[in-house]
DRENVOLO-95004 format. One record per residue (C-alpha): x negated, y negated, z. Coordinates in pm, whole numbers, plus 32768, in hexadecimal, padded with zeros to 4 digits. Example, Ala and Ser with C-alpha at 12.3 -4.5 7.8 and 13.67 -1.06 7.14 Angstrom:
7B3281C2830C;7AA9806A82CA;
//
This chain:
803580017FEC;7FB27EBF7FC2;7F787D9780B7;80B97D078079;817F7E458073;80DF7E9981E3;814A7D318250;82B57D2D81F4;82947ED282D3;82187E0C83B6;83357CF183D1;84567DE683BA;83E87ECF84A9;83B77D9685AF;851D7D39852D;85C57E7C8591;86177EB18422;85F480108346;84968040828E;84AD80BD8129;843C81D38088;82CB8196801E;82B1815B7EA4;8193824D7DFB;810881587CF1;808E82127BB3;7F2481C07B7C;7E9581287A30;7E5682097915;7CE681A278FB;7C8E82B677C5;7BFC821976BA;7CEF81FE7567;7C3F82F0741F;7C7F829372D2;7C12836671AC;7C4883327045;7BB484576F3F;7C16846B6DCD;7C2E85EB6D18;7C7485F76B9B;7DCF85F26BF1;7E28853E6D2F;7DAD84306E06;7DB184496F88;7DD1834B7076;7E03839E71EB;7E2682DF7331;7DFA83887497;7D8F837675F7;7C6B84217658;7CBF859876BA;7C8985FF780F;7D37877578B3;7E628757792E;7EC185F9788D;7F8485CE7767;7F2A850F7634;80128487752B;7F7B84B773FC;802683BA72E3;7F98847471AE;7FCF83AA7052;7FA884406F04;7FA483BC6D91;7FE984A26C79;7EAA84016B8C;7F7584736A6C;804B83576A9C;7FD282A66BDE;814A82E26C85;817083386DB1;818C84D86DEE;8318850D6E37;832D866F6E96;8273879D6F09;81CE88577042;80C8875970F3;7FD6881A71C6;7EB287BE72D3;7DBE88BA731F;7CB888A87451;7BAC8A2873C8;7AC68A7C7522;7A348B9A7451;7A308CBC74AA;7B888D217433;7C2A8BE57501;7D088ACE7462;7E068A2174E5;7F09899F73DE;8016887F73F2;8108887672CA;820C87867267;830C8820716C;838086A270DC;82F8853370E1;8364844F71C1;83A1835870B2;8325837D6F5F;81AB83B76F77;817B83AD70D7;818084DF7197;817984D97323;80C785E973C3;80A186477531;7F6086C27599;7F3C878076F5;7DEB880F7706;7DB989217801;7C3E895E77E8;7B14887777E2;7A1C887C771C;79A988047579;7ABC88AD74C1;7AB888547364;7BCB878572EF;7C7287BE71CB;7DC1874B7108;7E8488807040;7FA588066F57;80B888A46EB6;81A387EE6DD4;825988486C9F;81A7871B6C13;805787A06C4C;7F9E887A6D46;7E4A87F46DE8;7D3688466F1E;7CB787206FA1;7B7187837040;7AEE86767198;79D387247219;798F87507386;7A54866F746A;7A59862F7603;7B2286CE76F6;7AFE865E7884;7B428725799A;7C5A86B37A38;7BC486027B5D;7AD9855E7A6C;7AF283F87A8E;7AE882CC7974;7A34818E793B;7B21807878AB;7B2680317763;7A3E7EFA771F;7B377E3A7681;7A2B7CF7761A;799D7E087511;7B1D7E3E7489;7B827CD6745F;79E47CB3739D;7A727DBD72E1;7BBB7D3A727E;7B2F7BF471FB;7A167CAD70FA;7B5C7D39706A;7C887D2D6FE6;7DC87DFC704E;7EA37E8B6F64;7F7D7F94701B;800180BF6F7D;815F80206F84;80EA7F346EBB;80527FDF6D9F;815E80E16D84;82407FA86CF2;81A47F356C1C;80B67F996ACD;7F6F7FFB6B50;7E5380F16B1F;7CF381206B5F;7BE181AE6AA2;7AAF826C6B0B;795F81BB6A97;789F8295699F;774A827668FD;776F82326780;7661823F669A;7669810B65A2;7569805364BF;749A7F46654F;75007DD264CA;74AB7C4964E5;75A77B3B6522;75287A17646A;75E678F463EE;764D78BE6273;76D177F96173;77F7784F6061;777477AB5F19;77F177D65DC8;77A3790E5CFD;768B78E75BD7;773D78695AAC;787978115B7D;782D76945BBA;78AE756F5A9A;789B74385A7A;7971738C59BE;78E2725258ED;798C7105583D;7997719356BC;79857012564F;79706EB356F4;7AE66E3F571C;7BEC6E2A581F;7CA76F5458CF;7DF16F4358B5;7EAC6EEE59E9;7FD86F94597F;7F2B70F159B6;7EE0714C5B06;7D8E71E35B48;7D6F73195C56;7CD572A05DA0;7BE6730E5E73;7C1374745ED1;7D1A74DE5DB0;7D3176145D20;7D5176035B84;7D86770C5A79;7CC2773A5953;7D29766B5846;7DCC7559591F;7DD573E858E3;7D13732259A6;7D3671E4590F;7D49711557BA;7C61700C5743;7C856EE65667;7B696E8255A7;7AF46D0355E1;7B326C5B549E;79FF6C4A53CA;7A746B3F52B2;7ABC69F4528C;7B5C693853F3;7BED683F52F0;7D9568A652F5;7D8E67C251B7;7CC268745106;7D7C69B15127;7ECB692150DF;7E3F686E4F99;7DC769C64F1F;7F1C6A674F65;7FBF693A4EB1;7ECD69604DAA;7F056AE44D88;807B6A994D73;807269A74C5B;7F686AB44B80;80896BA14BBF;81A96ACA4B45;80BE6A784A1F;80516BDB49C8;81C76C564A04;82476B7948E5;81396BEE47FF;81876D494819;83126CEF47ED;82986C3646B0;81BE6D3F4656;82F16E20465D;83BB6D764587;82BB6D14448D;82926EAF4475;84016EEF4465;840B6E1642F9;82CB6EF04290;81FE6D634299;80E46DDE437E;80446F49439D;8086700F44DE;7F456FD24560;7F8E6E7545C7;80966ED746B8;7F976FC74730;7ED66E8E477B;7FD46DCF4825;80466ED6490A;7ED56EFD498F;7EF06DAF49D1;7FE46D964A99;7F8B6EC94B6F;7E4C6E244BA9;7EDE6CC84C24;7FDE6D8D4D07;7EDA6E634DBD;7DF76D034DD2;7F4C6C934E83;7F476D864F61;7E0F6D7B4FDA;7E216BF7502C;7F496C5850D7;7E8F6D2D51BF;7D716C705206;7E806B685276;7EE66C9B535E;7DC56CFB5400;7D8E6B9B5412;7ECC6B4E54D4;7EBF6CAA559A;7D436C795628;7D926B05568A;7ED66B94576B;7EB96BDE590B;7F546D0B58BF;7F5B6DA8574E;80376EA756B9;7FDB6FF956EE;8059703D557F;7F4C6F5354DE;7EA6700153B0;7D3C6FBF541E;7D5370485581;7C86715255F1;7CF0727956C1;7C0272FE57D4;7C55746F584A;7BAE75435924;7AFC766F58B7;7AE0773E59E4;7BF377A85AED;7B9F770A5C26;7B99761F5D44;7B65749C5D11;79FF74635DE6;79D8731A5D7E;7A7571E95CF2;79BE70C65C2A;7AA96FFD5BB0;7BFF6F7F5BCF;7D5F6F275AF9;7D296E105A22;7BCB6DF45A43;7AC16D89592D;79C36E9F58EE;78866ECD57E5;78456FDC5729;779471035815;783570695973;788A71995A42;79E6715B5AA6;7A2072E05B60;794D73FD5C13;79F675325BFF;799876AE5C9F;7A3578105C5D;7AA278845DA0;7B2379EF5D2B;79BA7A615D67;78B279905E3D;773A79965EA0;76E879BB602F;75D0793E60A5;751379EE61C7;741F7913626D;731579E5635A;721F79896434;70C079826362;704A7A7F6475;71377B646430;70C77B7E62AD;709C7CE362D3;72107D3162EF;723C7CE86195;71747E166141;72967EF861DA;73DC7E7461B8;75137F4D616C;76117EA3615A;76B27D306206;77E87CB46293;78A17B4F62CC;79097B0E6425;79F479FD642A;7A837915650B;7BA1799865C9;7AA07AC66625;7B7E7BD0657E;7B707BE76404;7A557C956363;79FC7C5761EC;79167D5B6155;77DB7CF260AA;77847E1B5FC8;76D77D735E8A;757B7CBD5F07;751A7BD95DF4;73B47B595E3C;72D87B595F50;71E47A2F5F3F;70BD7A375FBD;706878C36000;70877813613D;716176E2615E;708875CC61CB;71A8751462A8;721F76326337;7127772C631E;721F78216293;7217796C61A9;7359797860CB;74107AF5605E;75397A9C5F8C;76517B7E5F60;77847B905E66;78B47B525F2D;7A357BCA5EB3;7AE27A7A5F1B;7C337B005E5F;7CD57AA85FA9;7C6A79595FA7;7BD979BB611F;7AAE78E960B8;7A6977616091;796176D75F9B;788776446093;7918770F61A3;77E1773262F3;783078E2633A;777E7A0D6402;76E87AF16352;76937C3B63AC;75747CE46345;75307E6C6343;73F97F14634A;7383805D62FB;735D80C0644C;7461811F6568;7477811466D5;754F81CB67DB;761D80CF68AC;775E80AD693F;78C480966887;7A15802268B6;7B2E7FF26824;7B667E9D6792;7CB77E89683C;7BDB7E8A6999;7B597D266945;7BFD7BD369D3;7B937A8D69A6;7BA279E66ADC;7B2078946AE0;7A4178B1698C;799F79F26A43;79C87B3A69E5;7A317C206B05;7A9E7D766B49;7B617E226C63;7AA67F266D39;7B9380156DE9;7A8A80376F5A;7BBF81066FD6;7D45817B6FAA;7DBA80276FF5;7C6F7F506FF3;7BB57EAC6EC0;7AA37DAA6E63;7AA67CAD6D74;79477CE76CDF;78DC7C1A6BDD;78167C8D6AA5;77647C73697F;77EC7D33682F;772A7DB26711;77577E6D65E9;78F47EDF656D;79467FF864E1;7AAF80456464;7B5C800265CF;7A30804866C8;79497F106711;77D57F34678E;77807EB5691D;761F7E3268F8;763A7D9B6A7B;77377DE56B96;77A97F0F6B9E;772E80636BC2;777F81D96B4E;786282946C28;793881846C9A;7ACC814A6C30;7B4E80186B8B;7C737F6C6B77;7CFB7F8A6A27;7E6A7F436A1B;7EDC7E426B2E;7D7F7DA36B6D;7E127C256B25;7F3F7C846C26;7E3E7CF16CEA;7D997BAD6CBA;7EA07AA86D03;7EEF7BBB6E49;7D847B8A6ED6;7DE079DB6EAB;7F0B79F06F72;7EDB796870D6;7FC97A4E7153;7F0A7B9D714F;7FCA7CE67162;7FD57DA072BC;7EEA7E9872DE;7F507FF37337;808680717323;81B881087400;8248827B739A;
//
C-alpha cells in the first residue's frame, strides 16, 4: 500500500469506520516489445509481441501480406511454433484473422530457453513458413529491465511510419533491389543542331520591295516544301520621269491608230485588185509591232506605279515569288514585309527538323571514351523521356579552345518533334565496358524538390527516405550509382503518397490494438 492508502486506513480506524478490503494492483508489464519483419518469395511477415516468459501470456500480432498482390491475407490458419529441440515443440494456433491481414495469437510458453521461432501459414491463397531463428524465453521468476524509451524516440524520428492498415488500403508495392549488369556510361551536355544539308538560307533573288500583303513566317514557324515565304517587286530601273513614260504611251497609241488605218486601206485596195497581197501582209505586220510597243509602254507604267506604292499589288506581273525548298522550321528572320532589300540579302533561315544532329561535348580528359562508344541516349528535362541515339555521325578529335571539350555528333530521329533546334540536353554515352550495380524500377524514383529519392522499407511499417544518384536506364529499370545497396527493399507503388505522409505534421501512432 502507498502512504496515502495507509493514512486513509488510519483515519477510518480512528473514526470507527469499516475498513475496506485491500486492492491488489497489477504490476506494470516491463517486458520489451519485439518487432520482426521477414520476407519470403510469397509473403511478407510483420509481427509484434512482448518478450516471452514462462507462465506469462504474450499476444502476438501477426501481419501477413500476399506479395503477389500486396493485399492482406484474408483467411487461413497461422501457427506460432517454439521448437526446443529433441522433439519438443510448443505450438499456438489461430484459425482465422481478427481482421484482414492481422492474426492475433496468445502464446504462453511452458519451457524456458532459446527455442527456434517459426511462423507457419496455411491459407487458400498461399502456404508459407517463416523461420525466425532463436528467441529467448525467460524463466518464470526472471525480472525485466524497463525499455529504453529514449532510443525508441530516436528511431521514430529517423524513419517514416506507415502502418499496414494504410498500405493495404492503397495501391502499394515494394521491390527487392538486385544487381543488374549494365553498360558503363558518361553523362555530358549536348546541343541540338540542324543536320548536314538540313539548313537553308533564303536570299532575295532581286533588289526590290517585299510585298506587305504577303505575310512572312515568324521565328519558329513550321513551313512546308514549296510554301510561299514572300514576294518581291523589283526596283524601277528605268527613267524616274513619269511624263516621259506617258509620252511614250501616247506616241505608241498614235502609231497603233496609223498602222490600223494603213492595214484597213490595204484590205480595200486588195479587194479591187489595186495592190498585191504582200502589201496587206506588210500592213498587218506594222500594226502588230505598234500594238506590242503600246503594251510594253503600258506595262512599264504599271511597274513604275506599283514600285511607288506602299502596298503594291500582289498580282503585279513583275513580282518575284520566294518559296521554301525544304520542310522545316524558321530559325532566323532578317527582313519584314514592306522592307526594301538588295539582291542577295538574307531574308530567312530554315532548318529541317525531322532528323537533327545532337552534338555531345566530352571533357578532353575523357577523350578515350570516344574509342569505345556503343550507343547513346538523350535525357530530356522531364526526367522521364529518353530518346535513343543509334547513328554516330562523327567524333571530331579536335579540342574546342574555349570549352576544352571534344564533340561526338549523333543523328537523331525527331519525327515526333520532341527536340528543338538549339535546345540544350543531356546525353548519356554508353561504352563497351559493363558494370554491376543496384537497379530499381523507374516507378520507385520520386522527385523531392529537385532531388531524386527512394523510400527504403526498413521494417514492416518503417521506411527511410534515401537520396540516390541514377545511372543507366534499361527498359523500365534504372541503375543506382549511389545511395542504395543490393538486397534492400524499395517502394515501387505508393512512394509519392508515402512522401506526403512523411511531410504530414501528424504522424500515425505506432503500434496496434488487436
